[in-house]
Each structure stands twice: as C-alpha cells, then as structure tokens.
N, C-alpha and C positions, 0 to 999 in steps of 0.2 A: 334200656331198662324196660322190663314188663311190669304190669300192675295187676294186683289181685284185690278183689273186693269180697270179703267173707261175709255172707248173708245167710248162714245156715242154722242159726239157733232157733229154738222153738218159741222164744219170746214169752215164756211163762210169767215173767214179771209184769207183763202187760195184759194178761188175760182179764176179761174175755175179748179185748180188742184185737188180739192176735190169733184167736182160735181158727179164723178162716183166711187169714192173710199174713204173709211174711212181715216181720217187724220193719225191715228197711223199706217196705212199701207204704208204710203209714205216712201221712202228710206231716211235715214240719213246716207250719205256716202255709206257703202256697206251692209246695213241691214235694215229691216223694223224698223220704229220708235219704235214700240211696244216691240222690243227686249230689249230696254233699261230699261223700267220699269220691264220687266220680269227678267232681270238680277239683278235689285235691290231686288226684292222679293226673288229670289233664293239665293242671297248672304246672306240673313237673315235666310236661312235655311228652308224657307217656301216651302212646297211641294203641298199643296192644294190651287189652284188658280182659281178664277172665273174672266172671262172677261165679262163686261157688255157693250153692244153696241146696235145699232138700229136693227130692224128686217131686214132691207135691208142689213146690213153689218156683222151681227153676224156669217153668214155662212163662211165668208172669214177667220175669226179667227179660226173657227173650222177646216177649211181645212189647215190652217197653223200650228196649234198645236195639232189637234186631241184630243185624250184622255190624251195626255202628257206622256204616259208611256215610250216613246222613250227617254225622258229626266228624267225619274224617278219621274214624277209629276202626280197629279190627277187633270185634268182640268175640269172645269165646265163653262157653258155659260149661260147668261141670257139677256133678252131683256128689254131695257128701251123704253117703248112705246111712250112716249112724254118726251121732255126735261123738267125735274122738278128740276134741280139743282144737284150739286155734292152729297149732303147729301141724296138724294133719292136712292143712291146706297146701303145704309145700310138697307133700307126698302126692296128693291128688293132682297138683299142677306141675309135677316134675317134667313132663314132656313139654308143657307149655313154656316153662322157664328156660329149659334148654341150657345154653351156655351164657345166659344173660344174668345181669343183676335183677333183683325184684323188689318192689315195694308192696307191702301188704296194708290195706286199709280196712279197718273193721266197719261194718255196715251201719252201726249205731253211734259212731263217733262223729261229732260235728264241730268244725272249726268256723268261727266267724271273725271277719276283719280283713280289710284289704292288705294289711301288712303281712298277714299269713300267706296270702297267695303270692305277694311279691318275694317273700322269703323263699317259697318253694321254687320260684322261677330262678333263683340264684343258687339253689342247692346243688352240691356236687358230691357224687358218691365216691368214696375212696377206692383205690384199686382193688383192695381186698378187705374183707371183714364185714362189719355190721354197724348201723347207726340207729339209735333210738332217739326220740324226742323227749325233752324234759319240760314239763309244764308246772309253773309254781302255784301251789295252793296253800291256804292258811293252815289246814289240818290234814296232812298227808297220810294219817294212820289207817285210813280206809282204802288205800291204794297201793299199787306197786311203787316203791320208792327207789330212785337212782341216786347214788353218791358218785361224785366225779372230782378229778383234780383240776388244776388251773389250765391244763391243756385239753380239757374235756375228754380225757380218758376215763371210762367208767371204772370205779373202784369196787362197788358193790351194788347188788340188786336185792331188795327185800320185799316180801309180800306182806302188806298190812302190819308193819312193825309197831310195836308199842312205843319204842323210842327211835323215831326216824333219824337217820343220819343227814338228811337234807329235807328241804321242803319242796323238792321237785318230784313229781310223779311221771310215770311213763304212760301216755295215752295211746290210743289204738292206731298208731302209724309206725311202721317198722321198715327198715331197708337192709337187705342182705345181699352178699355175693351169691353165686350159683352153687356154693357148697351147702346151702341151707337144706336142700332136699335130702342129701345124705345124712346131715346132722339130724333132721326130723325123723328119718327112717330108723335111726339108731337110738332114739330116746326110749327110756323106760316109762311106761304110763304111770301117772301119779296116783295117789290114793283115790282120786275121783274117777280114775279110769281114762283119763284124757292125756294127750300129748300137749304139754304146757308150753306156751310161747316163752315164758320165763326161763324154762330149762334150755331152750334154743339160745337165748341171750347169754345164759351162764356158760355155754360151750364157747361162744365167742369171747366172753370175758376171761375164761381160762386160757385162751389163746392170745390174750392181750390184743384183741381185734375188735373191741367194742367202744365206739364213740358215742357222745351225746351232743345233740344240737338243742340249744335252749330256745324255747318259745317265749316271746315277750309277753308280759302280762297285759299289754293293750289288746291282745288277741283273746277271744273267749272260746273256751272249749267246753263241750257238753257230752256227757254219756246219756244218750236218749233211750236207754234200755228199761226205764221205769216210767210209770205214768207221770210222776212229778218231773223227772228229767226231760221227758218229752214236752211237757207243758212249758217248762222254763226255756227250753231250746226254741220252741215255737214263738214264744213272746219275744225272746231276744232277736230272732230272725226278723220279726215284724218291726221291732225297734230299729235295727240296723237299716232296713229298707227305708223306713220313714224318716230317720234322722240323718242318715249318711248316704242313702241311695246306693248302698253296697249290696248288690244282689248276687254277684258271682254266678251268673247263669252258666250252665254248661254250654249252651249255644254261643254265648258271648265269648267264653274262654276259647271255644273251637275257632272262633273268628279271630280273636287276638293272637292266638298261637299259629295262625295261618293253616289250620287244618281244613277250613272251609273258606270259600270266597264270599264276597259281599252278596252276590246273587243267591248263593246257597243259604246264607243267613236270612235273606229276604223270604225265601221259601219256608225256612224253619219258623219264621215269625208269624206267617199268615194264620195258622190255626190258633195262635195265642193272642191275636191282636186285640181281643176284647178284654183282656186281663192286664193287671199292672205289670205282670211278667212280660207280656208281649209288648206293652207300651215302652218298657225299658229297652227291649231289643230294637224297637222302632227308633228310639233315641240314639242308640248305638249306631244304627244305620245312617241316621241323619247327622252324625258327628256331634251330637249333643252330650255324649258321655265321653270324657277324655280317656286316652290310652292309660292304662295303669302300669 
C-alpha cells in the first residue's frame, strides 16, 4: 500500500499564522502538524509516501523529510498547481499509486491514543473497494456523516445533514484500491469547482464496495484547520504526553516497525536529546518504554 499526505490548502482559516507557512508545518505542541498523519501512515506499515503541497510550500516538506531514508521510508513530493479538491490528489499521484492500494491522510487531521495506532497495525485492506473510518461525535450535523449496516457496509453518505442518520462522521483518513485514480479523473467538479472526496466515496458506494471501520471513542480526533482546533489539539497532545506518555514519535514508530535499527534510532535521537521528545526516544532505546 502507498501513502499520500495532502498538505496543499491555503490555510485561510488560520490567517495570519499561515500567510508565510504551510498549515501542516505549524507546531501541534512539540512537533509539526504533519508528523501526525505521517505517524498514521507509518503505523499502517506504509513506507512509500508522497506529500502533495503547493509549489511555494513543497520545498519545506522536502527539507523536513528528505528522501525519507533516515526513517526507512521512500519519500516523494508533488505539486498541486491549483486547488481542485481532495480527490485531485489521486490524479496527481496516479503514477505513484501504480497498481497498489493507497491510503490518503489529510495534513490537518490529528488522532491521539495508543489504541488508534494499535488498530492501524491490525488493519487489513479488502481485495477491492474502499474503506472510510467512522468516528462518533455528539452532534454530527457539521460534518460528513456515514450510515452503515451491521456488517459495516456503508448505506449512505451525507454532507452536513440537518437530520443525521448516524452519529458517526468521516474524518480525513481514506483507503482505496488502485481504481481510485480513474474514478477521480472522471468526476464532475462540484459547485465549488473542486473534485470532492465524497463523490469518490459515492462511486464506491454505488458499486457496493464501500466499508466503514469504526474508531473507538477512547481515541481522540481533531481537525486542526482553525485556530481553536489547533489550540485544542495542542493542549490534548500535551495532556496525552504528560498523563499517558503516549508520544507516538515517527522515529519510534520507524524503530518499532523495523524500518530502522537501534543504532539508527540512536543517531536520530542525538539532535533531539535536550527535549522531552528526545528523552522519550532515549527511554525507548534504554528499554524503558514497552513495545506497543
């Protein structure tokens, strides 16, 4: 499976903070926001990852991750020349996806909780079709809502419905077979002028090939695309670290997954050793943090 992080939005809801920097480069507590979707993809065992961003911002991601070899990854970068919607990512990345399945993670969606990463480690993609995740919220009317049956087959998808058919929303994590690039290329742009991810999902729904995986409410999810959302996510990340010691560092995940050796983790830790982040990695090296 290949992985894509879409980090191409202008971040206008966060202006002026994002006038000179890409939104997923903003810090969420002690690390760039983009580390969270990166941790998600790595927890799935994905090692080939493409980041899609604007021409002005793509260089920053390249400087941050390089070719990915220090994390045992193969990184690629692509430019979205104009904002054409989330589904445009599958057209841009068609050659990268090739004949593989693909997971798309949005750059401003954050999941916190050890159980989430354990769940991802056990996730298995069906032979064909697509999988979305369902996350329970008290009031789903401001989100995309998914309705499903007892076998987790999706029955309907609705955007911001007045009368939701379930209290499960679809966060920014999606899994598709390699037909997704063709599906995206044949979409009709919405009234907003973009290729909508919901329309991709509806094609799979019409084919009866759309499943939902439920995320337990012990896991916390945040859309960090607004100033308030960013603050709430940062406070939650600090709380998780302080109360539970659950950092989910990308370097730690690379080590746990066998992407890097202990000696390589030691090298990754050295520039970070004066920080809590680095001290956590040192504890991992010393065996003080149990395998998850």
